[in-house]
N, C-alpha and C positions, 0 to 999 in steps of 0.2 A: 101726635100719634106715632111718628116715625121713631121717636126716642123711647117709647114704651116697649115692653117685651112682646106685647101682642102685635104692635106695628112692625117690629123687626121680624117676627115670625111670619107675618103676611108677606113682607118683602122677600124673605128667604124662599117661601113657597112659590111665589110668583116667578122669582128668578130661576128656581129649579125647574118649574114647568116650562119656562121659555127656553132654557137650555136643552131640555128633552125634546121639545117640539120643533126647535129651529131647523135641524137637518131634514126633518120630515117635510116641513113647509118648503124648504129650498128644493128638495128632491121632487116635490109636486109640480114645480115649475117646468120640469122636463129636462133639466140640465144638472149634472152632478159636479160641474166645475166649482161652484161656490161651496159645496159641501167639502170638496177636496181642499179648497183654500182654508176652510175651517179646520180641517185635519192638520194641515201643515202649521197653522197658527197655534193650535194646541201643543204641537211638538215644540214650537219655539217658546211657548209659555213654560213648558217643563224645563227647557234649557235655561231660560232666564231665571227661574226659581232656584235652580242649582247654582248658577253663577252668583245670584244674590247672596248666597251663604258665604261665598269667598269675598266678594266685593262689598256687599251691603253690610254684612254682619262683622266680618273680620277686617274689612278695610284693605284687602290685598288685591291690587289691580291686576287681573289675569287676562291677558290678551291672547292666550293660547288655549282657551277653554274648549274650543271645538275639537281638540285632539281627543278628549275623553268621549265625545260624541262618536268620533271615528272608531275608537277602541271598542265601544259597545256594539256598533254596527258590524264591525268585522268579526267580532267574537260570534255573533249570531250567524253571520254569513258563512263562517267556516263550519259551525256546528249544525247548521240547518240548510245545507245545500250539498249537491253532489260533487263539489269542487275537489275536496280532499280525496274522496274515494276514486274519482276519475284521474287524479294526478298521481296518487301513491298506491301501487298494487298491494302493499302490506296492509294499509288501512282498508282497502277493498275486501281483503280476505277476512279481516276482523268484523267488518260491517257489510255483509253482502247486499243488504237492502238499503245501504246508505246511512249516513249519520243524520238522524232526525230526533234530536233530544227535545224534550218538552220545553215549550217557551218559558215556562215558569222556572225550570231548572237553569236554563241558559240565562235568564234575566238575573238570577242571583249570582251566577258565575260572572256575568258581564259587570254587574255592579261592584263585585269584590275586586275583579281585575282592574277596572277603571279607577277604583278607589286607591288601590296599591300603586298604580301608575301615577295617579295624582300626587300621592305622598312622595314618591320617588322624584318626580319632577319638581315638587315644591321644596324638597330638602335643600338644594343648593341656593335657594332664594330667601332663606330664613333671615338673613342679616340685611336684606335689601328692602328698600321702600320706594314708593312713588314711581318716578320715571324709570329708574334702574330695574325695578321689579317688573314693570310692564314690558320692557325690552327683552328681559330674560325669558319671561313666559311666552312672549311672541315667538322667540327663537325656538323654544321647545315645541310649540304648536306646529311650526313649520318642519321641524325635524321629524315629528311623527308622521306628517303627511308625506314627506319625501321617503321616509322609511317604508311606508305602505306602497308607495309608487314604484320602488325598486326591488321589492321582495318577490320578484318573479324569476330571478336567476341568482345563483346557479340552481337553487331549489325553488320551485314555483309554489309559494305559500299564499300570496295575496292576489296573484294573477296580474299584478302591476297595473298599468293604465287601463287595461281592458275591463277591470273590475270583476266582480263575482255576481252571477245571475242565478235564476232558478231557486231563489231563497224561499223557504217554507213560509206559508201564511200562518196566522195564529188561530188556534181553536180554543174556544171558551165553552165549557160544559157541553162538548160535543158539537158545537156550532162552528163551522169553518168560516172565519171572517172574510176569507177571500172569495166566497161564493154567495150568491143571492140566498136570502132566507125569507121564506113566506110564512106569514102568520094568518091563521084562519079562525075567526070568531063568529060562528054562525054564518050569516050571509056576507059578513065583512071579510075581505081578503086584502092583505097589504104585503108587498114585497120590499124588503130592505135590501138596498144595494150594498156592496162591500165597503164603499166609502162611508156610508152611514153607520155600518156596524163598527168600523174602525173609529169613527167619531166618538161613539159611546165608550169604547175602550180607552181612548186617549183622554176623554173627559174624566173617567174614573181615576186614571193615574194623576191627572192634574189636581183633582180634588184631594187625593191622597198626599201629593206633594205639598199642597197648601196647608193641610193639617199638620204634616211633619214640620214644615217651616214655622208655623205658629208655635208648635210645641218647643222647637229649638230656640225660637226667639225668647220665650218666657222661661227657658230652663237656665240652670246655673252655667252650663257651657255657653249658651247664647249670650248671656250677660257678660261672661268673660271675654268672648269675642268682641263685643261692643266696647268693652274697656280697652282692649288692645287697639281697636280702631280709633278711639278718642285720644289715648295717650299711652303708647306702648311702654315708655319708661316708667310711668306711674303704675301701670298694671304689673310690671315686673317687680317694682318696689313693694307692691302689696302682696307679693308671694305667688303670683300666677306663673305657671310654667308656659311662657309664651311660645316656646319652640314646639312643644307637643300640641298646644291649642291651634297653632297655625297649620301644622301637619294635619290635624283633625279636620280643619276647615277645608283644606285642599282635598282631602280624601272624601269627605262628605259631599262636597260640591261635585267632584268628579264622578261619584256614584250616581248622582242624578243624571249626569251626562251619559253615563254608560247605559242606564235604563232607557233614556231617550233614543240612543243609538240602536238598541234592539228593536224598539217600536218602529223606528224609521226604516230599518232594513227589511222588516216584515211587510211594512206598508208598501214600500217601493219595489220589493223583491229584486233589488239590484243595488249594489254599492260600488263606488269607485272613489279613488282619492280626490277627484275633482269636486266631489260633493262636500269636502271638508277644507275649503280654502280659507285663507286669511280673512277674506271679506265676510265669511260667515261668522267668524269669531268677533269681528268688529261690530257686526249687526247685533249679535247677542249682547255685547257690552252696551251698545247704543240703546237697546230695549230697556236695560236696567237703569241707565242714566236718564233716559227720556221719561220713563214712568215715575221714578223716584227711588233713589238709592236706599236700600234697606227697608222699604215699605212694600209689603207683599201685594196689597191691592194696586199700588202704583206700578209695580213690576209686571203684574198681569196685564194691566191696561197698556203699558208701553209695548209689551210683546204682541198683543193683539193688534195694536195700531200699526206697528212697523211691519208685521206680517201681512196685514190686509191692505195697507196703503198702496204698495206697488200695484196690486191688482185693480184697485179703484182708480188709480191714476192712469192705468192703461187705457181706460175709456176717455180720459182727457187728452192723453198724449197723441192719439191718432187724429182727432180733429185739428189739433194745433199743428201737426205735421202737414196735414192737407192745406192749412192756411199758409204755410211757408213753402208750398209747392215742393215738398219733400226735401228741403235743404237740411232739416234737422231730423235725424232718424228717431222713430218713436221710442226706442230703448234708451237712447241718450237723453232725450227730452224727459222721459219718465224718471231717470236717475237724477236729473237736474231738479225736477219738481220735488222729489223726495228730500234731496239735500236742502233745498230752500225751506221746505216745511220744517225740517229738523232745526235749522238755524233760527227760524222765527220762534219756534217753541222754546228753544234754549234762551233766547233773548227775553221773551216774555215771562217764562217760568224757569229761571236758572236752577232751581232745586228739583225740577221735574214736574210733570203734569199733576201728580198726586203724591207730594212728598210726605214723609212721616211727620207726625205732630211735633216731635222733638228730634232734631238731627244731631245735636251735639256741637261742641265748639269747633271741632276740626272741619266741619262742613259749612259752618256759618262765617268763617273768617273770609 
């Protein structure tokens, strides 16, 4: 029955109902912490889907992907907070009420800017492959972070290590997602918390990103990317413009990161360079590799596991710390358990937890 159209439709409807009811059931427990973890996990899923375009489809190992996440976050932070008007009197005169552009306009602007930055940073790496490409992209990612960290003087644009606060929340159809929203149906009354409202927004963008990823995968451009991933020399011999296709992969993947950054900035209402460290880039790459390079369901699974595993292991680390009389700090023990889990998974499933049905010769060697 699972292989029939009716069976697939039933599974799809059940999965949809579960995704819609999950935050409500978690909120009913009296704690919003797990809903917040779900929100962060969905943001990581969005990031992993964007990186999958670069790494999974085009085969370009990018270790500085978090830089585009930072670009999107700071674009919204500058256009959706009082920082610029408080810092520059000229801008204050132009916008007496402050700069508060619509989130949808800012999202398009952030996606375009992040895509352009992605192509600019990808241009010097077009002739590089493998480890050399990874090192260069890693360096570019750190350059962006340091750039944001030091742009508080002589002209204060990013506020340096202090970060930017008081960022606007998102409004959808007149509903402010930063405030509680009450639904009344007769005698039934339910209040949605902000973390729950953001969950549905993030879920919408994740579903949209999955649809776009599937369409790209089956498109002519997606097949060209995969040809470059399998054998770049053969792809070039067949007449593919590998330079433009690589730049397009960098730009498209970076756009996903820019949109994720806008959602992150609105959700947190605060951004600082410390949120975009090298470890974050490595975690996103690990999500793609752990789930299954190039396979969308695997990437989603890997992102959800690596985003939720640290919180689950938090409940394991504290009892183990008590057993060792506090010799091992919970945070260190938690990181150790995460690392061991990743090593075990890679030894048992070297192609990922949910690899693509056909990976190609470059990954099977």
